[in-house]
C-alpha positions in Angstrom: 0.0 0.0 0.0 1.3 3.5 -0.9 2.4 5.7 1.9 0.1 8.8 1.9 0.6 12.3 3.2 -1.9 11.6 5.9 0.0 8.5 7.0 3.3 10.5 7.2 1.7 13.1 9.4 0.0 10.5 11.6 3.4 8.8 12.1 4.9 12.0 13.2 2.2 13.0 15.7 4.2 11.7 18.6 7.4 13.7 17.7 7.7 16.9 19.8 9.8 20.0 19.5 12.2 19.5 22.4 12.1 23.1 23.5 8.4 23.9 23.1 7.2 20.4 24.2 4.5 20.4 21.5 3.8 18.2 18.6 5.7 19.0 15.4 2.6 18.4 13.3 0.4 20.5 15.5 3.0 23.3 15.4 2.9 23.3 11.6 6.6 22.5 11.4 6.2 19.6 9.0 5.8 20.8 5.4 5.3 19.1 2.0 5.4 15.4 3.1 5.5 13.0 0.2 6.5 9.4 -0.5 7.9 7.6 -3.5 7.4 3.9 -2.6 9.2 3.4 0.7 11.2 6.6 0.3 9.9 9.6 2.2 10.8 13.3 1.8 9.5 16.3 3.8 10.5 19.8 4.9 11.0 20.7 8.5 10.4 24.4 9.3 12.5 25.3 12.4 11.8 28.2 14.7 15.3 29.6 14.1 18.0 29.0 11.5 20.4 28.6 14.4 18.5 25.8 16.1 20.9 23.8 18.3 18.5 20.8 18.3 18.2 20.3 14.6 20.0 17.0 14.6 17.9 15.6 17.5 14.7 16.6 15.7 15.9 15.1 12.4 16.9 11.8 14.1 13.5 11.5 15.9 11.6 12.2 12.7 13.6 9.6 10.7 13.2 7.0 13.5 9.5 7.5 13.6 9.0 7.2 9.9 11.1 4.0 9.7 9.6 2.3 12.6 5.9 3.2 11.9 5.8 3.2 8.1 8.7 1.0 7.2 10.5 3.8 5.3 13.8 2.8 3.9 15.1 6.3 3.2 14.1 9.6 4.7 15.2 12.9 3.1 14.8 16.0 5.3 14.9 19.5 3.8 15.3 22.3 6.3 14.0 25.8 6.4 13.1 28.3 9.2 10.5 30.8 10.1 11.9 32.9 12.9 9.1 33.7 15.3 8.8 37.3 16.4 8.9 38.8 19.8 9.0 42.4 18.5 5.2 43.1 18.4 5.1 46.6 20.0 7.7 48.6 18.0 6.4 47.8 14.5 5.9 51.5 13.6 9.6 52.2 14.4 11.3 49.0 13.1 8.5 47.3 11.1 10.6 44.5 9.5 12.5 43.5 12.6 11.3 40.3 14.2 13.5 40.2 17.4 15.7 42.6 19.2 18.5 41.2 21.3 20.3 43.7 23.6 23.8 42.7 24.6 24.5 44.4 27.9 26.9 44.6 30.9 26.8 46.3 34.2 30.2 47.8 33.5 32.8 48.3 30.8 35.8 46.1 30.0 34.0 42.7 29.9 34.2 42.2 26.2 30.6 43.1 25.5 31.2 44.5 22.1 33.2 41.5 21.0 30.3 39.2 22.2 27.8 41.4 20.3 29.7 41.5 17.1 30.3 37.7 17.0 26.7 37.0 18.1 25.5 38.9 15.0 28.1 37.1 12.8 27.2 33.7 14.1 23.5 34.2 13.5 24.2 35.4 10.0 26.4 32.4 9.3 23.4 30.2 10.1 21.4 32.0 7.4 19.5 34.5 9.5 18.9 38.1 8.4 20.8 40.1 11.0 21.4 43.7 11.8 23.9 45.1 14.4 23.2 48.5 16.1 26.1 50.0 18.0 24.2 51.9 20.6 27.3 52.9 22.6 27.1 56.5 21.5 30.0 57.7 23.6 32.4 54.8 22.8 31.4 53.1 19.5 33.5 50.0 18.8 31.9 48.5 15.7 33.8 50.7 13.1 37.0 49.2 14.4 35.7 45.6 14.8 34.2 45.5 11.3 36.9 47.6 9.6 34.3 50.2 8.4 35.3 53.9 8.5 33.1 55.4 5.8 29.9 57.3 6.3 26.8 55.5 5.3 24.8 56.6 2.3 21.5 58.5 2.8 18.5 58.4 0.4 16.8 61.5 -0.9 14.3 61.3 1.9 17.1 61.1 4.5 16.8 57.4 5.2 20.2 55.9 6.2 21.5 52.8 4.3 23.5 50.7 6.8 26.8 49.2 5.9 26.8 45.5 5.1 29.8 43.4 6.0 30.2 39.7 6.6 26.5 39.3 6.0 25.5 41.7 8.8 23.9 45.2 8.4 25.8 47.5 10.7 25.0 51.0 12.0 27.2 53.0 14.5 27.6 56.6 15.6 31.3 56.0 14.8 30.4 56.1 11.1 29.3 59.7 11.5 32.2 61.1 13.5 35.6 62.4 12.4 38.5 60.5 13.9 39.0 61.4 17.5 35.8 63.4 17.6 34.0 63.1 21.0 30.2 63.0 21.5 29.3 65.5 24.3 25.5 65.1 24.6 22.9 65.1 27.3 20.0 62.7 27.6 17.5 64.2 25.2 20.1 64.2 22.3 21.0 60.6 23.1 17.3 59.7 23.0 16.9 61.4 19.6 20.0 59.6 18.2 18.7 56.2 19.3 15.3 56.9 17.8 17.0 57.8 14.5 19.2 54.7 14.5 16.1 52.6 15.0 13.5 54.3 12.8 15.5 56.2 10.2 17.9 53.3 9.2 16.8 51.0 6.4 17.1 47.8 8.4 14.7 46.0 6.1 13.4 42.5 7.1 15.5 41.1 9.9 15.3 37.9 12.0 17.4 39.6 14.6 18.6 43.1 15.4 21.6 42.7 17.8 22.1 45.9 19.9 25.5 46.5 21.5 24.5 48.4 24.5 26.7 50.9 26.4 27.9 49.7 29.8 26.0 50.5 32.8 22.3 51.6 33.3 22.0 55.1 31.9 20.0 57.1 29.4 20.6 55.0 26.3 19.4 51.8 28.1 16.2 53.6 29.3 15.6 55.0 25.8 16.0 51.7 24.0 13.9 49.7 26.5 11.1 52.3 26.2 11.2 52.3 22.4 11.4 48.6 22.0 9.8 47.1 25.2 9.7 43.6 23.7 13.5 43.5 23.2 15.3 40.8 25.2 18.6 41.1 27.0 21.8 39.0 27.2 24.1 39.9 30.1 27.9 39.6 29.6 30.1 39.1 32.7 33.6 38.0 33.6 34.5 35.1 35.9 35.3 37.1 39.0 32.9 37.2 41.9 33.4 41.0 42.1 31.6 41.2 38.7 28.4 39.9 40.2 27.5 43.3 41.8 27.5 44.9 38.3 25.5 42.0 36.8 23.0 42.5 39.6 22.6 46.1 38.7 22.1 45.3 35.0 19.5 42.6 35.8 17.7 44.9 38.2 17.5 47.7 35.6 16.0 45.3 33.0 13.5 43.9 35.6 12.5 47.5 36.5 11.6 48.3 32.9 10.1 44.8 32.3 12.6 43.7 29.7 13.1 39.9 29.6 16.6 38.8 30.4 17.4 35.7 28.3 20.5 34.7 30.2 24.1 35.4 31.1 27.4 34.5 29.4 30.8 34.4 31.0 33.3 36.1 28.8 37.1 35.9 29.2 36.6 32.6 30.9 40.2 31.5 31.1 43.1 32.2 28.7 43.8 29.5 26.1 47.5 29.5 25.1 48.0 29.4 21.3 51.1 27.2 21.6 50.1 24.5 24.1 46.3 25.0 24.1 46.3 24.9 27.9 43.6 26.9 29.6 44.5 29.1 32.6 41.8 30.7 34.7 43.5 34.1 35.0 40.3 35.9 36.1 38.9 33.2 38.3 36.0 30.9 37.4 32.3 30.4 37.7 30.7 33.8 38.4 28.5 33.5 35.3 27.0 30.2 36.4 26.5 31.3 39.9 24.8 34.4 38.7 22.5 32.5 36.4 21.6 30.1 39.2 20.9 32.9 41.6 18.5 34.8 39.3 16.9 31.7 37.6 18.0 32.6 34.1 19.7 30.6 31.4 23.5 30.2 31.5 24.9 30.5 28.0 28.3 29.0 28.9 31.9 30.2 28.9 33.9 32.1 26.2 37.6 31.9 26.6 40.1 34.6 25.9 42.7 33.8 23.2 45.4 35.8 21.4 43.3 35.8 18.2 40.3 37.3 19.9 42.4 40.3 20.8 43.9 40.6 17.3 40.6 40.3 15.6 39.1 43.1 17.5 41.7 45.5 16.2 42.0 44.1 12.6 38.4 44.6 11.4 37.5 40.9 11.3 35.5 39.4 14.1 37.1 36.1 15.4 34.3 34.0 13.8 35.3 35.4 10.4 39.1 35.5 10.8 39.6 32.2 12.8 36.4 30.1 12.8 38.1 27.2 14.5 39.7 29.2 17.4 38.5 28.0 20.8 36.8 31.3 21.3 35.0 31.0 18.0 33.7 27.6 18.8 32.4 28.8 22.2 30.8 31.9 20.5 29.0 29.7 17.9 27.5 27.6 20.7 26.5 30.7 22.6 24.7 32.1 19.6 22.7 29.0 19.1 21.7 28.9 22.7 20.6 32.6 22.5 18.6 31.9 19.3 17.0 28.9 21.1 15.9 31.0 24.1 14.5 33.7 21.8 12.5 31.1 19.9 11.1 29.6 23.2 10.1 33.0 24.4 8.5 33.9 21.0 6.5 30.7 20.8 5.1 30.5 24.3 1.4 29.8 23.8 1.4 30.4 20.1 2.0 28.3 17.0 5.4 28.4 15.3 3.8 29.6 12.0 2.1 32.7 13.7 
C-alpha cells in the first residue's frame, strides 16, 4: 500500500519540539510530506535557522517514519520561520522580528566582542541580521568590522546601513571624524537612538543585535522604552566582584520589564595558542553562579585567546578570521543557545507559524 501524506503526518504525531514540548505536526513544522514507494521526503520548518536541536529533531523524525511506516530512506529538507517577539515597535522598526540587547553592568568585559560575534554567528546560520552599535560615547563596531566610511543616505534622508560579513551595521562611529567626541545630554541621546532605529533602512531582519553601552544610563532607558519587547543578554567575567555589576544590570531590566534571556561568562580563562592549555587568570564560575541565583539561562563560557584580541583590532570578528579558534567555537555555541531562548520566548502559547 502506498504511503500517503496523511500516514506520514500521523506517524509524526508523537514527535515533539524538544524546546516547546509540543507536537511538530500541530505546530505546523512539517511541510510538504510525500513518498515515493518506501522513500519519504519532507521539509522541517525550524523556529530559528540557528536551532541547536536540529540533529535531534531530524533523528527523531527519521526514526518514527522508519519504525511506523517502514520507510527505507528519509530525506529531510530544512527551512526556518523565525518567530517574532517584537510586536510593539512595528511602527519604528517594522521589519525586525526580534531585538537582542547585549548588555553589561560595567565596561571592560568584552561586551562589544560578544555582540559582534553573536551577530556574525546568526548570519552564518542563514538568518537576516542587523547590528546596532548603541554605545554612542564609545562606539566599537567601526574598528571591529573595519568600516570607517559614512553610510549613504537616500533622498528622503533614510540611512542605508553598511553590510559586511552578511551583517547590516550602524554605528555613531560612522558619522564622527577620527578622535571626535560626543558630548551630549540625555535628550540628544534619545533622539539619536530613535533615528538609529527608525531612520535606518534595516529591512526585514530575523534579529537586530544591539551593542548596549555599559551601565544603566539614558541609552538603556531610551531603548527599552522604544522597544519594550526587546530581550537582553548579560555579559560578565568570571570574578565574583563582577556579580555586583550584573545584579545592577538585571535589576534595571527587571524594572523596565525587559526579559533577560540569560548570562554568558566572557574571558573565561586564557587558552595558550602554543600548548592549548587553559589558565583561569580571572577566576572561574561567576557567570554560572549568577544564572543560578537569578533563575535565568546560562549560555556558557567564552575563553580569551590571542586571536580574539587581534581580531578586535583588525576589522574581522574572530568568527570570520579564525572560525576554529576555541573562542569562535564557544561563541557559535553561545549564539545557538541565544537563538534557542528567543524562539522559546516567542513561541510561548502560540503556533510556530504565527
